[in-house]
N, C-alpha and C positions, 0 to 999 in steps of 0.2 A: 634571682641574686645578688646578694650587695656582699663586696670585694672590701675588707678593711683590714689596714695596714697597723700595727702597732701591739547524837545524840538527844537529842529530842527536839532542839529549835528547827529540827531538819523536816520537820512533817510536814510544813506547807510546800517544798519544793521536789513530792517525789516521782514526778508526772513529766516527763521532757517538755524543755521549753527551746524554745530554737526561735527562729526569725521566719517573718511573713513581712513578706511589704517594708516599709518604712521605719518600722519600730518592732520589739519584742512582744513576739506572741504567746501563747501556754494554750494547748489544746487538750480539750477536755474531753471523755470518750463520745461524747452526743458529739463531735465535729465541730464545736461553736468554737469560735475565736473573743480573744479578748485580751486587753494589756492588762501584763501582770505588775500589781502594784509595786512600788518600791521597797514596800519592808521586806516582799517574798524577794525579791533582788540582793537586799540585804542578807536575806536569813541563807542564800545561795551560796553568798561570797564567804559566809561564816563557816558554813558547812566544810567545804572545799579549803576555809585556812588551816582548818583543825583538821584535816587529816580525813574526814568522820566519809565512811562507805555507805552512801545511803539503800543500796540493797543487801544492806549486812555486811555481819563481820565474815560470815562466811562464804560469802559471792565469790565466783568462781572466774577468771579473766574468758573472755571468749575467745583468748589465742596466747598458748602459752609456750612462746618460741624455746624451741630446744636449748638455748644458752640466750638469755635479754641479750638486748641492744646495750648495755651497759656503756657508755663512751670511759667510765673513768680507768679500766684495765686499761685498754689504748692510751688514752694519757699519760700513764706514765711512763709509756716508752717514747712519746712524744716529749716529756721533762727531761727522760735521759740523752736522749737526740739536739733537743735547742738548748744552746748554752749565749744565747745572746736576747737582749732584750729585744727586739725586731722580729716581729711573724706577720706574719697571713691568718687571717682564721673568714669564714665567707659566713652570709646570714641568709636565710631563707624560708619562707613560708607560705599557708592555703595551695598544698597540693591537691587534697581531697579529691586522690584517685583520676586526677588529671594524664591528658594521653602525652603529655608532655614532658612528666614529671621527669624518664626516664632521663631524655636529650635530655634536661635542666642535670641532672646532678652530672653527667658524663663529662657538658662544661664546668660544672662547678670542680669536678675532679682535676681539669689541665689548670685552675687556678692554686692547684699542691696546697690546700690550706693546712695548716695545723690541725685544726677541728673546724665543726661546723657548729652554727649553732639555729636552730627551729624557731619560729615564731607562731608556732599552733598550727588547728584545722588540716595536721596530715593524712587525717582521715575524712570521710563523709558522716559515716554513722557509727560514729564510736559505741556510741553503745547498744549496738545492737546486731549489726551488721561483722561476723568470725570475717565473710568475703575480702571486706575493707580493709582490716587488720591482715588477710593473707595476703593483699595488691600491696600494699605498701609493705611487704616483709619480701616477695617476691622481685620488687622494681629495687626498694632500698637497699633490703638486707646485707649482698654482698658490697657496696661501696659502706654500710654501717661497722664490716667487719675491720673494715682499712682505716676510714679516717673515724675518729671520734666526733659522733653527732649529740648535743646536746638539746631536749626540747624542752618546750615550754606545752603548757595546757590550753588547748583554745575552744571555743562551744562548741564545734564538729565531734572532738575526742567524747565526749558525751552527748551528742545527739542520737535522736532513734529510740529511746528507751528508758528505763531510768538511771539516772547520773552518775548514780553510786559503780553499775556496773561499768562503764564507760571510762572512771577515774581508775579500778580498780585494773583494769584492760590496758589502761598505759603505763600505771604503774607496775608492772606486772612486766609487759612491753620493754621496758630501758630500764628496768632494776633500780627502779627509783624507792626509795620510803616514804616521800610525800610529795606534791604537785609543786611545792617551789623549795628551793635550794641555795646555797652560791659553791661556785668553785674559782681555784687561784690560777692561773698561769705566770711564769716570770714576773716583772710587774701589774701584772692587772688581777682586780677580783671580777666574774662573773656572776649576778643576779639574776635569777629563772625566778618570775612569780608568776600564780596562778590566774586561772581566770573565774571573774571576768577581771576586778582589782583588788588588792589585801586590805583586810582588814583584819583587828583585835589582832591574833595570835601574828598574824602572816604581818601584818602591819608594823609590828614591834619585832617582827626577826628584821624587814627592809630597813629601818632604823639603826636597829644595831649594826648591820654589815655595812650599812654607807656609813656610820660611824667610824666600825674600826678600817673601814677602807681608808679612809680619810687620813684616819691617822698615824697608818703607816704609808701613806705616800703611793697609793696604790693606783692606778688610773683604774677609773671603775664604771661596767660597762653594764648597764639592766636591759632584756630582753622579758616581753609577755605577750601575748596575743592583743588585749587591747591599748589601741591606739590613745594617746593622750590630743595628736594635734592632727587633721587630713584636709586634704582636697578632695572626697572620696563622696561617697553616697551614702554614708551612715550617717543618721541623725544626730540632733545636738545633745539628744537625751543621754546619746553611750560616748559620742564626740564632743563635748563640749569647746574645744581649741578656744581656751581658755582656762589661764595658771589653780589649780587644784590643790589641795592639800599634798597630793605626792609629788607633784612635780615642783611644788616649793622646795620640798626635801631635797632633790636632784639638785634645782638650782643650790640652794645652799651648802651641799656637795661635791658641786664642784661635779659631776658626773661626767662622762667624757663622752658619751652616747647611748639614745636609749633605742631600741630595735622592736618594732611591735609587729601585726601582721592585721586580718578580720576584715580590710574594706580592702579590695580585691585592687590596687594601684601601686604604683610605686613614689613616694613623696618621701621630701627631705625638705624640712624647717631647723631654725635655730629659735629656741626662744629663752628670752631669760639665760644667753652662758650656754644650751645645751643642745646640742644637734639631736633633733628626732627624724628617726628614719622608717619608712614603714615598708618593708619587703615583703609582698603577698603576692608575689606572682609564680608561685611555682607549680603550676597547672591550672588551678583553677580559673573560673573565666571572672577575666577585669570587668571590675566596674568602670560605671560612668561617673567621671571630674562633675558632681552637681555643685561643690562647694570650694571649687577653685577659685570664686573670686571673693573668700576667706584667706588664701594665701598670701604670702609675703610677695613681693617684687622679687626677692632675692630665692624665694624656694624653687625647691626645681622637683616637677612633678611626671609620670607617668599614667594616658587612664585614656576610655574613651568620651569623646567629647559627645555630650548629649543634644546639642545643637545639631549634628552633622553625622553620627554612626560611625565618626574615625577614630583611630585611634593615634593621639599626640602626646609629645615629647615638649617639655620645656627646662631649658636650659636655666640656671642659673640668671636672673637678670635681663635672660634672653627673650625673644617672640615664641609664639607657642607652633610647632610645625607639625605636620599632617605627617 
């Protein structure tokens, strides 16, 4: 974790899409694998951004908690308690049923954060396995009844079956109306984005939230599953490590930090004035640092060295240490 102070168009993506090896793959009934065309990737984004459920309007969640793990009621108590502009929140992501998830939550609780942001993939097969959601509830339920947890949607929340079923379960579990949203606390605005990246209506939403936040002189924080910069093992097709339309928006509005997950490492870099942090070590397997050659000398990172198969940590401006 990271401690911070301060419709018809969806028909092409109805089956499970997920990652195999270096790139995005699509599984057909015959068991064959092939890359997903970019137009399908775009369609997937549009479907989620529009809030559509590919499983149908009457899709029932795999798990419906007795009461949703909605962070808003707890946040009202936090707002009533905290009357200064200095506060602490924590960021974590990519638990995926990992054996160490419970221990990580206990460490986070010791930090006494006012609230927590998650960067997605808190379950492994969110569109298929009720057991995965039950495990998440068992391990983190007591934590989420005490500390507000604001979630971001990851690809694994929709993995294993029909993506829409995973989305419906995600929304029901956290008491959300859609997979992207924002909230404010003291002098800051936090913007949650959906998987994989905002398009169409969600992109318009992001632009409007950034503009409103900048005009009201709020500190702006963005959290989502997909990173924009990484030293891990995800390919350039997913994480370009180069400016994009969205990162240019972040720079133009002087976003205070962007938090993400997906590439299972820790990584911190500053690009065009904006800090980008990957916090993806909440229990899932740690990935190899295959792209650390693209990191800047002043970046910080932690992950698995592919040459030695040992874990390494690199402090800003320093040498890597096993």
